[in-house]
N, CA, C, O and the ligand as a Tripos MOL2 file, in Angstrom:
@<TRIPOS>MOLECULE
protein
  277   275    70     0     0
PROTEIN
NO_CHARGES

@<TRIPOS>ATOM
      1 N         101.2650  124.5420  100.2780 N.3       1 MET1
      2 CA        100.4320  125.5600  100.9100 C.3       1 MET1
      3 C          99.0160  125.4570  100.3740 C.2       1 MET1
      4 O          98.8030  125.4630   99.1610 O.2       1 MET1
      5 N          98.0880  125.3660  101.2370 N.am      2 SER2
      6 CA         96.7010  125.2690  100.7960 C.3       2 SER2
      7 C          96.1480  126.6450  100.4570 C.2       2 SER2
      8 O          96.5720  127.6570  101.0150 O.2       2 SER2
      9 N          95.2290  126.6610   99.5660 N.am      3 ASN3
     10 CA         94.5910  127.8950   99.1570 C.3       3 ASN3
     11 C          93.1510  127.8370   99.6400 C.2       3 ASN3
     12 O          92.2360  127.4960   98.8900 O.2       3 ASN3
     13 N          92.9730  128.1790  100.9150 N.am      4 ARG4
     14 CA         91.6470  128.0410  101.5170 C.3       4 ARG4
     15 C          90.8320  129.3150  101.3800 C.2       4 ARG4
     16 O          89.7180  129.4010  101.8970 O.2       4 ARG4
     17 N          91.3800  130.3020  100.6860 N.am      5 TRP5
     18 CA         90.6840  131.5830  100.6020 C.3       5 TRP5
     19 C          90.0190  131.7870   99.2580 C.2       5 TRP5
     20 O          89.4880  132.8640   98.9850 O.2       5 TRP5
     21 N          90.0420  130.7570   98.4050 N.am      6 ASN6
     22 CA         89.4500  130.9020   97.0720 C.3       6 ASN6
     23 C          90.1070  132.0220   96.2730 C.2       6 ASN6
     24 O          89.4560  132.7370   95.5120 O.2       6 ASN6
     25 N          91.3870  132.1500   96.4660 N.am      7 ILE7
     26 CA         92.1300  133.1240   95.6740 C.3       7 ILE7
     27 C          92.2690  132.5610   94.2620 C.2       7 ILE7
     28 O          92.6890  131.4180   94.0810 O.2       7 ILE7
     29 N          91.9200  133.3500   93.2870 N.am      8 SER8
     30 CA         91.9920  132.8530   91.9200 C.3       8 SER8
     31 C          93.4380  132.5760   91.5320 C.2       8 SER8
     32 O          94.3710  133.1810   92.0610 O.2       8 SER8
     33 N          93.6000  131.6470   90.5940 N.am      9 GLU9
     34 CA         94.9400  131.1750   90.2720 C.3       9 GLU9
     35 C          95.8280  132.2890   89.7400 C.2       9 GLU9
     36 O          97.0000  132.3720   90.1070 O.2       9 GLU9
     37 N          95.2900  133.1430   88.8840 N.am     10 TRP10
     38 CA         96.1060  134.2290   88.3190 C.3      10 TRP10
     39 C          96.5370  135.2070   89.3910 C.2      10 TRP10
     40 O          97.6430  135.7450   89.3450 O.2      10 TRP10
     41 N          95.6470  135.4400   90.3720 N.am     11 LEU11
     42 CA         96.0110  136.3670   91.4370 C.3      11 LEU11
     43 C          97.0430  135.7290   92.3560 C.2      11 LEU11
     44 O          97.9720  136.3960   92.8110 O.2      11 LEU11
     45 N          96.8820  134.4470   92.6260 N.am     12 GLU12
     46 CA         97.8590  133.7440   93.4490 C.3      12 GLU12
     47 C          99.2470  133.8280   92.8160 C.2      12 GLU12
     48 O         100.2380  134.0920   93.4960 O.2      12 GLU12
     49 N          99.2980  133.6000   91.5020 N.am     13 GLN13
     50 CA        100.5820  133.6850   90.8070 C.3      13 GLN13
     51 C         101.1710  135.0880   90.9040 C.2      13 GLN13
     52 O         102.3710  135.2610   91.1110 O.2      13 GLN13
     53 N         100.3060  136.0780   90.7500 N.am     14 GLU14
     54 CA        100.7810  137.4530   90.8110 C.3      14 GLU14
     55 C         101.3810  137.7780   92.1770 C.2      14 GLU14
     56 O         102.4350  138.4070   92.2730 O.2      14 GLU14
     57 N         100.6960  137.3410   93.2280 N.am     15 ILE15
     58 CA        101.1830  137.6160   94.5810 C.3      15 ILE15
     59 C         102.4750  136.8510   94.8580 C.2      15 ILE15
     60 O         103.3870  137.3770   95.4960 O.2      15 ILE15
     61 N         102.5520  135.6080   94.3780 N.am     16 ARG16
     62 CA        103.7730  134.8240   94.6090 C.3      16 ARG16
     63 C         104.9840  135.4610   93.9430 C.2      16 ARG16
     64 O         106.0930  135.4050   94.4740 O.2      16 ARG16
     65 N         104.7680  136.0690   92.7730 N.am     17 VAL17
     66 CA        105.8590  136.7630   92.0990 C.3      17 VAL17
     67 C         106.2270  138.0330   92.8610 C.2      17 VAL17
     68 O         107.4020  138.3740   92.9980 O.2      17 VAL17
     69 N         105.2110  138.7180   93.3500 N.am     18 ARG18
     70 CA        105.4390  139.9900   94.0470 C.3      18 ARG18
     71 C         106.0670  139.7800   95.4140 C.2      18 ARG18
     72 O         107.0340  140.4520   95.7740 O.2      18 ARG18
     73 N         105.5040  138.8330   96.1820 N.am     19 ASP19
     74 CA        105.9290  138.6400   97.5610 C.3      19 ASP19
     75 C         106.9120  137.4810   97.6610 C.2      19 ASP19
     76 O         106.5280  136.3570   97.9850 O.2      19 ASP19
     77 N         108.1600  137.7560   97.3860 N.am     20 VAL20
     78 CA        109.1790  136.7070   97.4540 C.3      20 VAL20
     79 C         109.7290  136.5810   98.8670 C.2      20 VAL20
     80 O         110.5260  135.6900   99.1610 O.2      20 VAL20
     81 N         109.2940  137.4810   99.7300 N.am     21 ALA21
     82 CA        109.7520  137.4510  101.1140 C.3      21 ALA21
     83 C         108.5890  137.7970  102.0290 C.2      21 ALA21
     84 O         107.6030  138.3980  101.6030 O.2      21 ALA21
     85 N         108.7150  137.4120  103.2790 N.am     22 CYS22
     86 CA        107.6740  137.6930  104.2650 C.3      22 CYS22
     87 C         107.3940  139.1870  104.3440 C.2      22 CYS22
     88 O         108.3220  139.9900  104.4380 O.2      22 CYS22
     89 N         106.1230  139.5600  104.3050 N.am     23 VAL23
     90 CA        105.7780  140.9820  104.3490 C.3      23 VAL23
     91 C         106.0990  141.5960  105.7100 C.2      23 VAL23
     92 O         106.2220  142.8150  105.8360 O.2      23 VAL23
     93 N         106.2330  140.7480  106.7180 N.am     24 TYR24
     94 CA        106.4830  141.2650  108.0720 C.3      24 TYR24
     95 C         107.9610  141.3520  108.4050 C.2      24 TYR24
     96 O         108.4290  142.4000  108.8500 O.2      24 TYR24
     97 N         108.7040  140.2740  108.2000 N.am     25 CYS25
     98 CA        110.1010  140.2780  108.6370 C.3      25 CYS25
     99 C         111.0790  140.3430  107.4730 C.2      25 CYS25
    100 O         112.2790  140.5200  107.6870 O.2      25 CYS25
    101 N         110.5840  140.2000  106.2390 N.am     26 GLY26
    102 CA        111.4550  140.3600  105.0880 C.3      26 GLY26
    103 C         112.3310  139.1640  104.7730 C.2      26 GLY26
    104 O         113.1790  139.2350  103.8830 O.2      26 GLY26
    105 N         112.1380  138.0550  105.4980 N.am     27 VAL27
    106 CA        112.9180  136.8590  105.2210 C.3      27 VAL27
    107 C         112.3760  136.1950  103.9530 C.2      27 VAL27
    108 O         111.1770  135.9410  103.8360 O.2      27 VAL27
    109 N         113.2760  135.9180  103.0110 N.am     28 ALA28
    110 CA        112.8590  135.3340  101.7430 C.3      28 ALA28
    111 C         112.3550  133.9050  101.9420 C.2      28 ALA28
    112 O         112.8710  133.1570  102.7730 O.2      28 ALA28
    113 N         111.3460  133.5490  101.1680 N.am     29 PHE29
    114 CA        110.8410  132.1800  101.1920 C.3      29 PHE29
    115 C         111.7910  131.2750  100.4240 C.2      29 PHE29
    116 O         112.4040  131.6900   99.4400 O.2      29 PHE29
    117 N         111.9060  130.0530  100.8760 N.am     30 THR30
    118 CA        112.7180  129.0770  100.1620 C.3      30 THR30
    119 C         111.8420  127.8930   99.7860 C.2      30 THR30
    120 O         110.8160  127.6330  100.4140 O.2      30 THR30
    121 N         112.2640  127.1870   98.7580 N.am     31 THR31
    122 CA        111.5470  125.9830   98.3350 C.3      31 THR31
    123 C         112.5110  124.8100   98.3330 C.2      31 THR31
    124 O         113.4500  124.8110   97.5370 O.2      31 THR31
    125 N         112.3300  123.8210   99.1740 N.am     32 PRO32
    126 CA        111.2580  123.7610  100.1740 C.3      32 PRO32
    127 C         111.5740  124.6600  101.3670 C.2      32 PRO32
    128 O         112.7190  125.0810  101.5330 O.2      32 PRO32
    129 N         110.5760  124.9610  102.2000 N.am     33 PRO33
    130 CA        110.8150  125.8090  103.3660 C.3      33 PRO33
    131 C         111.8230  125.1710  104.3250 C.2      33 PRO33
    132 O         111.9040  123.9470  104.4300 O.2      33 PRO33
    133 N         112.5810  126.0050  105.0130 N.am     34 VAL34
    134 CA        113.5680  125.5330  105.9780 C.3      34 VAL34
    135 C         112.8720  124.7100  107.0750 C.2      34 VAL34
    136 O         113.3670  123.6620  107.4900 O.2      34 VAL34
    137 N         111.7440  125.1950  107.5210 N.am     35 ASN35
    138 CA        110.9500  124.4660  108.5060 C.3      35 ASN35
    139 C         109.5030  124.9450  108.3740 C.2      35 ASN35
    140 O         109.1980  125.8080  107.5510 O.2      35 ASN35
    141 N         108.6260  124.3800  109.1840 N.am     36 ARG36
    142 CA        107.2020  124.7010  109.0460 C.3      36 ARG36
    143 C         106.9270  126.1830  109.2520 C.2      36 ARG36
    144 O         106.0870  126.7650  108.5660 O.2      36 ARG36
    145 N         107.6270  126.7870  110.1870 N.am     37 LYS37
    146 CA        107.3890  128.2060  110.4600 C.3      37 LYS37
    147 C         107.8800  129.1090  109.3390 C.2      37 LYS37
    148 O         107.4930  130.2750  109.2580 O.2      37 LYS37
    149 N         108.7260  128.5740  108.4820 N.am     38 SER38
    150 CA        109.2530  129.3720  107.3760 C.3      38 SER38
    151 C         108.4270  129.2300  106.1160 C.2      38 SER38
    152 O         108.6750  129.9180  105.1260 O.2      38 SER38
    153 N         107.4510  128.3460  106.1450 N.am     39 ALA39
    154 CA        106.6080  128.1630  104.9660 C.3      39 ALA39
    155 C         105.7650  129.4110  104.7320 C.2      39 ALA39
    156 O         105.4230  130.1360  105.6660 O.2      39 ALA39
    157 N         105.4430  129.6430  103.4700 N.am     40 ALA40
    158 CA        104.6310  130.8090  103.1350 C.3      40 ALA40
    159 C         103.1730  130.5480  103.4830 C.2      40 ALA40
    160 O         102.6710  129.4380  103.3050 O.2      40 ALA40
    161 N         102.5060  131.5700  103.9750 N.am     41 SER41
    162 CA        101.0750  131.4470  104.2320 C.3      41 SER41
    163 C         100.4080  132.7550  103.8090 C.2      41 SER41
    164 O         101.0480  133.8050  103.7490 O.2      41 SER41
    165 N          99.1340  132.6710  103.5220 N.am     42 TRP42
    166 CA         98.3910  133.8570  103.1010 C.3      42 TRP42
    167 C          98.0300  134.6960  104.2970 C.2      42 TRP42
    168 O          97.5990  134.1850  105.3300 O.2      42 TRP42
    169 N          98.2090  135.9820  104.1460 N.am     43 GLU43
    170 CA         97.8120  136.9280  105.1900 C.3      43 GLU43
    171 C          96.8550  137.9430  104.5910 C.2      43 GLU43
    172 O          97.1140  138.5060  103.5280 O.2      43 GLU43
    173 N          95.7530  138.1680  105.2760 N.am     44 HIS44
    174 CA         94.8460  139.2330  104.8660 C.3      44 HIS44
    175 C          95.2300  140.5100  105.5830 C.2      44 HIS44
    176 O          95.2990  140.5430  106.8110 O.2      44 HIS44
    177 N          95.4790  141.5550  104.8220 N.am     45 ILE45
    178 CA         95.8350  142.8340  105.4340 C.3      45 ILE45
    179 C          94.6400  143.3250  106.2510 C.2      45 ILE45
    180 O          94.7640  143.6500  107.4320 O.2      45 ILE45
    181 N          93.4970  143.3700  105.5990 N.am     46 ILE46
    182 CA         92.2560  143.6000  106.3360 C.3      46 ILE46
    183 C          91.6860  142.2160  106.5870 C.2      46 ILE46
    184 O          91.4510  141.4630  105.6410 O.2      46 ILE46
    185 N          91.4640  141.8720  107.8390 N.am     47 ASN47
    186 CA         91.1270  140.5010  108.1660 C.3      47 ASN47
    187 C          89.6800  140.1690  107.8330 C.2      47 ASN47
    188 O          88.8590  139.9190  108.7160 O.2      47 ASN47
    189 N          89.3950  140.1740  106.5610 N.am     48 ASP48
    190 CA         88.0660  139.8310  106.0880 C.3      48 ASP48
    191 C          88.2190  139.0990  104.7640 C.2      48 ASP48
    192 O          88.7040  139.6600  103.7820 O.2      48 ASP48
    193 N          87.8080  137.8640  104.7510 N.am     49 ALA49
    194 CA         88.0140  137.0160  103.5790 C.3      49 ALA49
    195 C          87.2250  137.4840  102.3570 C.2      49 ALA49
    196 O          87.4170  136.9740  101.2530 O.2      49 ALA49
    197 N          86.3420  138.4530  102.5620 N.am     50 LYS50
    198 CA         85.5900  138.9760  101.4160 C.3      50 LYS50
    199 C          86.4790  139.7800  100.4770 C.2      50 LYS50
    200 O          86.2000  139.9020   99.2850 O.2      50 LYS50
    201 N          87.5570  140.3280  101.0380 N.am     51 PHE51
    202 CA         88.4170  141.1850  100.2350 C.3      51 PHE51
    203 C          89.5850  140.3940   99.6670 C.2      51 PHE51
    204 O          90.6770  140.3740  100.2350 O.2      51 PHE51
    205 N          89.3370  139.7460   98.5390 N.am     52 ILE52
    206 CA         90.3970  138.9990   97.8760 C.3      52 ILE52
    207 C          90.9240  139.8590   96.7320 C.2      52 ILE52
    208 O          90.5550  139.6800   95.5710 O.2      52 ILE52
    209 N          91.7760  140.7750   97.0840 N.am     53 THR53
    210 CA         92.3760  141.6460   96.0740 C.3      53 THR53
    211 C          93.8750  141.6620   96.2930 C.2      53 THR53
    212 O          94.3630  141.2720   97.3540 O.2      53 THR53
    213 N          94.6100  142.1200   95.2720 N.am     54 ARG54
    214 CA         96.0600  142.1170   95.4080 C.3      54 ARG54
    215 C          96.5110  143.0580   96.5200 C.2      54 ARG54
    216 O          97.5930  142.8910   97.0820 O.2      54 ARG54
    217 N          95.6750  144.0500   96.8350 N.am     55 GLU55
    218 CA         96.0620  144.9700   97.8990 C.3      55 GLU55
    219 C          95.8270  144.3710   99.2770 C.2      55 GLU55
    220 O          96.4370  144.7850  100.2620 O.2      55 GLU55
    221 N          94.9350  143.3930   99.3320 N.am     56 ASN56
    222 CA         94.5570  142.9020  100.6650 C.3      56 ASN56
    223 C          95.1420  141.5500  101.0250 C.2      56 ASN56
    224 O          94.9770  141.1000  102.1590 O.2      56 ASN56
    225 N          95.8080  140.9000  100.1170 N.am     57 ILE57
    226 CA         96.4410  139.6440  100.4840 C.3      57 ILE57
    227 C          97.9370  139.7300  100.2350 C.2      57 ILE57
    228 O          98.4070  140.3940   99.3110 O.2      57 ILE57
    229 N          98.6570  139.0390  101.0870 N.am     58 ALA58
    230 CA        100.1100  139.0460  100.9870 C.3      58 ALA58
    231 C         100.6120  137.7320  101.5370 C.2      58 ALA58
    232 O          99.8840  137.0070  102.2160 O.2      58 ALA58
    233 N         101.8670  137.4310  101.2370 N.am     59 LEU59
    234 CA        102.4600  136.2200  101.7700 C.3      59 LEU59
    235 C         103.3440  136.5580  102.9660 C.2      59 LEU59
    236 O         104.1230  137.5100  102.9380 O.2      59 LEU59
    237 N         103.2030  135.7630  104.0000 N.am     60 CYS60
    238 CA        104.1100  135.9070  105.1300 C.3      60 CYS60
    239 C         104.4600  134.5110  105.6200 C.2      60 CYS60
    240 O         103.7750  133.5440  105.2880 O.2      60 CYS60
    241 N         105.5190  134.4020  106.4050 N.am     61 ARG61
    242 CA        105.9040  133.1180  106.9660 C.3      61 ARG61
    243 C         104.8530  132.6720  107.9740 C.2      61 ARG61
    244 O         104.2380  133.4960  108.6510 O.2      61 ARG61
    245 N         104.6550  131.3720  108.0660 N.am     62 VAL62
    246 CA        103.7020  130.8300  109.0270 C.3      62 VAL62
    247 C         104.0130  131.3580  110.4250 C.2      62 VAL62
    248 O         103.1100  131.6860  111.1950 O.2      62 VAL62
    249 N         105.2970  131.4340  110.7360 N.am     63 GLY63
    250 CA        105.7100  131.9010  112.0630 C.3      63 GLY63
    251 C         105.3710  133.3510  112.3380 C.2      63 GLY63
    252 O         105.3460  133.7700  113.4950 O.2      63 GLY63
    253 N         105.1100  134.1230  111.2980 N.am     64 CYS64
    254 CA        104.7840  135.5470  111.4550 C.3      64 CYS64
    255 C         103.2900  135.8020  111.2910 C.2      64 CYS64
    256 O         102.8220  136.9080  111.5600 O.2      64 CYS64
    257 N         102.5350  134.7970  110.8550 N.am     65 ASN65
    258 CA        101.1140  134.9880  110.5810 C.3      65 ASN65
    259 C         100.3510  135.1220  111.8860 C.2      65 ASN65
    260 O         100.3760  134.2270  112.7310 O.2      65 ASN65
    261 N          99.6770  136.2410  112.0370 N.am     66 ALA66
    262 CA         98.9650  136.5240  113.2780 C.3      66 ALA66
    263 C          97.9080  135.4680  113.5860 C.2      66 ALA66
    264 O          97.6050  135.2170  114.7530 O.2      66 ALA66
    265 N          97.3510  134.8540  112.5610 N.am     67 SER67
    266 CA         96.2780  133.8940  112.7800 C.3      67 SER67
    267 C          96.7960  132.5020  113.1110 C.2      67 SER67
    268 O          96.0140  131.5720  113.3050 O.2      67 SER67
    269 N          98.1290  132.3600  113.1730 N.am     68 ASN68
    270 CA         98.6940  131.0660  113.5290 C.3      68 ASN68
    271 C          99.3350  131.0930  114.9200 C.2      68 ASN68
    272 O         100.3620  130.4590  115.1620 O.2      68 ASN68
    273 N          98.7220  131.8200  115.7970 N.am     69 GLY69
    274 CA         99.1850  131.8600  117.1700 C.3      69 GLY69
    275 C         100.3210  132.8460  117.3450 C.2      69 GLY69
    276 O         100.8350  133.0060  118.4520 O.2      69 GLY69
    277 ZN        108.1050  137.0780  108.7440 Zn       70 ZN70
@<TRIPOS>BOND
     1     1     2 1
     2     2     3 1
     3     3     4 2
     4     3     5 am
     5     5     6 1
     6     6     7 1
     7     7     8 2
     8     7     9 am
     9     9    10 1
    10    10    11 1
    11    11    12 2
    12    11    13 am
    13    13    14 1
    14    14    15 1
    15    15    16 2
    16    15    17 am
    17    17    18 1
    18    18    19 1
    19    19    20 2
    20    19    21 am
    21    21    22 1
    22    22    23 1
    23    23    24 2
    24    23    25 am
    25    25    26 1
    26    26    27 1
    27    27    28 2
    28    27    29 am
    29    29    30 1
    30    30    31 1
    31    31    32 2
    32    31    33 am
    33    33    34 1
    34    34    35 1
    35    35    36 2
    36    35    37 am
    37    37    38 1
    38    38    39 1
    39    39    40 2
    40    39    41 am
    41    41    42 1
    42    42    43 1
    43    43    44 2
    44    43    45 am
    45    45    46 1
    46    46    47 1
    47    47    48 2
    48    47    49 am
    49    49    50 1
    50    50    51 1
    51    51    52 2
    52    51    53 am
    53    53    54 1
    54    54    55 1
    55    55    56 2
    56    55    57 am
    57    57    58 1
    58    58    59 1
    59    59    60 2
    60    59    61 am
    61    61    62 1
    62    62    63 1
    63    63    64 2
    64    63    65 am
    65    65    66 1
    66    66    67 1
    67    67    68 2
    68    67    69 am
    69    69    70 1
    70    70    71 1
    71    71    72 2
    72    71    73 am
    73    73    74 1
    74    74    75 1
    75    75    76 2
    76    75    77 am
    77    77    78 1
    78    78    79 1
    79    79    80 2
    80    79    81 am
    81    81    82 1
    82    82    83 1
    83    83    84 2
    84    83    85 am
    85    85    86 1
    86    86    87 1
    87    87    88 2
    88    87    89 am
    89    89    90 1
    90    90    91 1
    91    91    92 2
    92    91    93 am
    93    93    94 1
    94    94    95 1
    95    95    96 2
    96    95    97 am
    97    97    98 1
    98    98    99 1
    99    99   100 2
   100    99   101 am
   101   101   102 1
   102   102   103 1
   103   103   104 2
   104   103   105 am
   105   105   106 1
   106   106   107 1
   107   107   108 2
   108   107   109 am
   109   109   110 1
   110   110   111 1
   111   111   112 2
   112   111   113 am
   113   113   114 1
   114   114   115 1
   115   115   116 2
   116   115   117 am
   117   117   118 1
   118   118   119 1
   119   119   120 2
   120   119   121 am
   121   121   122 1
   122   122   123 1
   123   123   124 2
   124   123   125 am
   125   125   126 1
   126   126   127 1
   127   127   128 2
   128   127   129 am
   129   129   130 1
   130   130   131 1
   131   131   132 2
   132   131   133 am
   133   133   134 1
   134   134   135 1
   135   135   136 2
   136   135   137 am
   137   137   138 1
   138   138   139 1
   139   139   140 2
   140   139   141 am
   141   141   142 1
   142   142   143 1
   143   143   144 2
   144   143   145 am
   145   145   146 1
   146   146   147 1
   147   147   148 2
   148   147   149 am
   149   149   150 1
   150   150   151 1
   151   151   152 2
   152   151   153 am
   153   153   154 1
   154   154   155 1
   155   155   156 2
   156   155   157 am
   157   157   158 1
   158   158   159 1
   159   159   160 2
   160   159   161 am
   161   161   162 1
   162   162   163 1
   163   163   164 2
   164   163   165 am
   165   165   166 1
   166   166   167 1
   167   167   168 2
   168   167   169 am
   169   169   170 1
   170   170   171 1
   171   171   172 2
   172   171   173 am
   173   173   174 1
   174   174   175 1
   175   175   176 2
   176   175   177 am
   177   177   178 1
   178   178   179 1
   179   179   180 2
   180   179   181 am
   181   181   182 1
   182   182   183 1
   183   183   184 2
   184   183   185 am
   185   185   186 1
   186   186   187 1
   187   187   188 2
   188   187   189 am
   189   189   190 1
   190   190   191 1
   191   191   192 2
   192   191   193 am
   193   193   194 1
   194   194   195 1
   195   195   196 2
   196   195   197 am
   197   197   198 1
   198   198   199 1
   199   199   200 2
   200   199   201 am
   201   201   202 1
   202   202   203 1
   203   203   204 2
   204   203   205 am
   205   205   206 1
   206   206   207 1
   207   207   208 2
   208   207   209 am
   209   209   210 1
   210   210   211 1
   211   211   212 2
   212   211   213 am
   213   213   214 1
   214   214   215 1
   215   215   216 2
   216   215   217 am
   217   217   218 1
   218   218   219 1
   219   219   220 2
   220   219   221 am
   221   221   222 1
   222   222   223 1
   223   223   224 2
   224   223   225 am
   225   225   226 1
   226   226   227 1
   227   227   228 2
   228   227   229 am
   229   229   230 1
   230   230   231 1
   231   231   232 2
   232   231   233 am
   233   233   234 1
   234   234   235 1
   235   235   236 2
   236   235   237 am
   237   237   238 1
   238   238   239 1
   239   239   240 2
   240   239   241 am
   241   241   242 1
   242   242   243 1
   243   243   244 2
   244   243   245 am
   245   245   246 1
   246   246   247 1
   247   247   248 2
   248   247   249 am
   249   249   250 1
   250   250   251 1
   251   251   252 2
   252   251   253 am
   253   253   254 1
   254   254   255 1
   255   255   256 2
   256   255   257 am
   257   257   258 1
   258   258   259 1
   259   259   260 2
   260   259   261 am
   261   261   262 1
   262   262   263 1
   263   263   264 2
   264   263   265 am
   265   265   266 1
   266   266   267 1
   267   267   268 2
   268   267   269 am
   269   269   270 1
   270   270   271 1
   271   271   272 2
   272   271   273 am
   273   273   274 1
   274   274   275 1
   275   275   276 2
@<TRIPOS>SUBSTRUCTURE
     1 MET1         2 RESIDUE 1 A MET
     2 SER2         6 RESIDUE 1 A SER
     3 ASN3        10 RESIDUE 1 A ASN
     4 ARG4        14 RESIDUE 1 A ARG
     5 TRP5        18 RESIDUE 1 A TRP
     6 ASN6        22 RESIDUE 1 A ASN
     7 ILE7        26 RESIDUE 1 A ILE
     8 SER8        30 RESIDUE 1 A SER
     9 GLU9        34 RESIDUE 1 A GLU
    10 TRP10       38 RESIDUE 1 A TRP
    11 LEU11       42 RESIDUE 1 A LEU
    12 GLU12       46 RESIDUE 1 A GLU
    13 GLN13       50 RESIDUE 1 A GLN
    14 GLU14       54 RESIDUE 1 A GLU
    15 ILE15       58 RESIDUE 1 A ILE
    16 ARG16       62 RESIDUE 1 A ARG
    17 VAL17       66 RESIDUE 1 A VAL
    18 ARG18       70 RESIDUE 1 A ARG
    19 ASP19       74 RESIDUE 1 A ASP
    20 VAL20       78 RESIDUE 1 A VAL
    21 ALA21       82 RESIDUE 1 A ALA
    22 CYS22       86 RESIDUE 1 A CYS
    23 VAL23       90 RESIDUE 1 A VAL
    24 TYR24       94 RESIDUE 1 A TYR
    25 CYS25       98 RESIDUE 1 A CYS
    26 GLY26      102 RESIDUE 1 A GLY
    27 VAL27      106 RESIDUE 1 A VAL
    28 ALA28      110 RESIDUE 1 A ALA
    29 PHE29      114 RESIDUE 1 A PHE
    30 THR30      118 RESIDUE 1 A THR
    31 THR31      122 RESIDUE 1 A THR
    32 PRO32      126 RESIDUE 1 A PRO
    33 PRO33      130 RESIDUE 1 A PRO
    34 VAL34      134 RESIDUE 1 A VAL
    35 ASN35      138 RESIDUE 1 A ASN
    36 ARG36      142 RESIDUE 1 A ARG
    37 LYS37      146 RESIDUE 1 A LYS
    38 SER38      150 RESIDUE 1 A SER
    39 ALA39      154 RESIDUE 1 A ALA
    40 ALA40      158 RESIDUE 1 A ALA
    41 SER41      162 RESIDUE 1 A SER
    42 TRP42      166 RESIDUE 1 A TRP
    43 GLU43      170 RESIDUE 1 A GLU
    44 HIS44      174 RESIDUE 1 A HIS
    45 ILE45      178 RESIDUE 1 A ILE
    46 ILE46      182 RESIDUE 1 A ILE
    47 ASN47      186 RESIDUE 1 A ASN
    48 ASP48      190 RESIDUE 1 A ASP
    49 ALA49      194 RESIDUE 1 A ALA
    50 LYS50      198 RESIDUE 1 A LYS
    51 PHE51      202 RESIDUE 1 A PHE
    52 ILE52      206 RESIDUE 1 A ILE
    53 THR53      210 RESIDUE 1 A THR
    54 ARG54      214 RESIDUE 1 A ARG
    55 GLU55      218 RESIDUE 1 A GLU
    56 ASN56      222 RESIDUE 1 A ASN
    57 ILE57      226 RESIDUE 1 A ILE
    58 ALA58      230 RESIDUE 1 A ALA
    59 LEU59      234 RESIDUE 1 A LEU
    60 CYS60      238 RESIDUE 1 A CYS
    61 ARG61      242 RESIDUE 1 A ARG
    62 VAL62      246 RESIDUE 1 A VAL
    63 GLY63      250 RESIDUE 1 A GLY
    64 CYS64      254 RESIDUE 1 A CYS
    65 ASN65      258 RESIDUE 1 A ASN
    66 ALA66      262 RESIDUE 1 A ALA
    67 SER67      266 RESIDUE 1 A SER
    68 ASN68      270 RESIDUE 1 A ASN
    69 GLY69      274 RESIDUE 1 A GLY
    70 ZN70       277 GROUP 0 **** ****
Protein backbone atom coordinates (compact mmCIF):
# COMPACT_ATOMS: atom_id res chain seq x y z
CA MET A 1 0.00 0.00 0.00
CA SER A 2 1.44 3.32 -0.96
CA ASN A 3 1.48 6.20 1.44
CA ARG A 4 0.70 9.08 -0.87
CA TRP A 5 -0.73 11.29 1.85
CA ASN A 6 2.51 11.99 3.71
CA ILE A 7 1.15 10.31 6.78
CA SER A 8 3.93 10.15 9.32
CA GLU A 9 5.23 6.71 10.12
CA TRP A 10 4.17 6.71 13.78
CA LEU A 11 0.66 7.78 12.85
CA GLU A 12 0.45 5.16 10.12
CA GLN A 13 1.44 2.50 12.64
CA GLU A 14 -1.13 3.77 15.10
CA ILE A 15 -3.92 3.65 12.54
CA ARG A 16 -2.90 0.19 11.32
CA VAL A 17 -3.14 -1.11 14.88
CA ARG A 18 -6.47 0.62 15.43
CA ASP A 19 -8.12 -0.18 12.11
CA VAL A 20 -7.78 -3.93 11.69
CA ALA A 21 -10.94 -3.99 9.62
CA CYS A 22 -12.59 -1.83 7.00
CA VAL A 23 -14.24 1.19 8.61
CA TYR A 24 -17.18 0.83 6.23
CA CYS A 25 -18.04 -2.85 6.01
CA GLY A 26 -16.11 -4.24 8.97
CA VAL A 27 -14.34 -6.93 6.97
CA ALA A 28 -10.94 -7.64 8.52
CA PHE A 29 -7.84 -7.02 6.43
CA THR A 30 -5.68 -10.00 5.63
CA THR A 31 -2.01 -10.20 4.71
CA PRO A 32 -1.70 -10.70 1.87
CA PRO A 33 -5.09 -9.35 0.75
CA VAL A 34 -7.55 -11.87 -0.71
CA ASN A 35 -7.74 -9.74 -3.84
CA ARG A 36 -7.08 -6.17 -4.95
CA LYS A 37 -10.43 -4.92 -3.69
CA SER A 38 -9.69 -6.34 -0.26
CA ALA A 39 -6.42 -4.49 0.12
CA ALA A 40 -6.31 -1.74 2.71
CA SER A 41 -6.36 1.84 1.49
CA TRP A 42 -6.35 5.19 3.25
CA GLU A 43 -9.62 7.01 3.56
CA HIS A 44 -10.00 10.61 4.60
CA ILE A 45 -13.08 11.12 6.72
CA ILE A 46 -13.08 14.76 5.73
CA ASN A 47 -11.92 14.69 2.14
CA ASP A 48 -9.10 17.15 2.53
CA ALA A 49 -5.51 15.99 2.54
CA LYS A 50 -4.58 18.87 4.83
CA PHE A 51 -6.13 17.06 7.76
CA ILE A 52 -3.70 14.28 8.54
CA THR A 53 -4.85 13.39 12.01
CA ARG A 54 -5.86 10.15 13.64
CA GLU A 55 -9.45 11.37 13.65
CA ASN A 56 -9.49 12.09 9.96
CA ILE A 57 -7.79 9.09 8.43
CA ALA A 58 -8.89 5.50 8.52
CA LEU A 59 -8.29 2.29 6.68
CA CYS A 60 -10.88 0.81 4.40
CA ARG A 61 -10.84 -1.83 1.68
CA VAL A 62 -10.04 -0.58 -1.81
CA GLY A 63 -13.44 -1.87 -2.88
CA CYS A 64 -15.15 0.36 -0.31
CA ASN A 65 -13.04 3.48 -0.87
CA ALA A 66 -15.22 6.18 -2.35
CA SER A 67 -12.29 7.62 -4.29
CA ASN A 68 -11.68 4.34 -6.10
CA GLY A 69 -14.84 4.37 -8.14
ZN1 LIG B 1 -15.37 -2.24 3.42
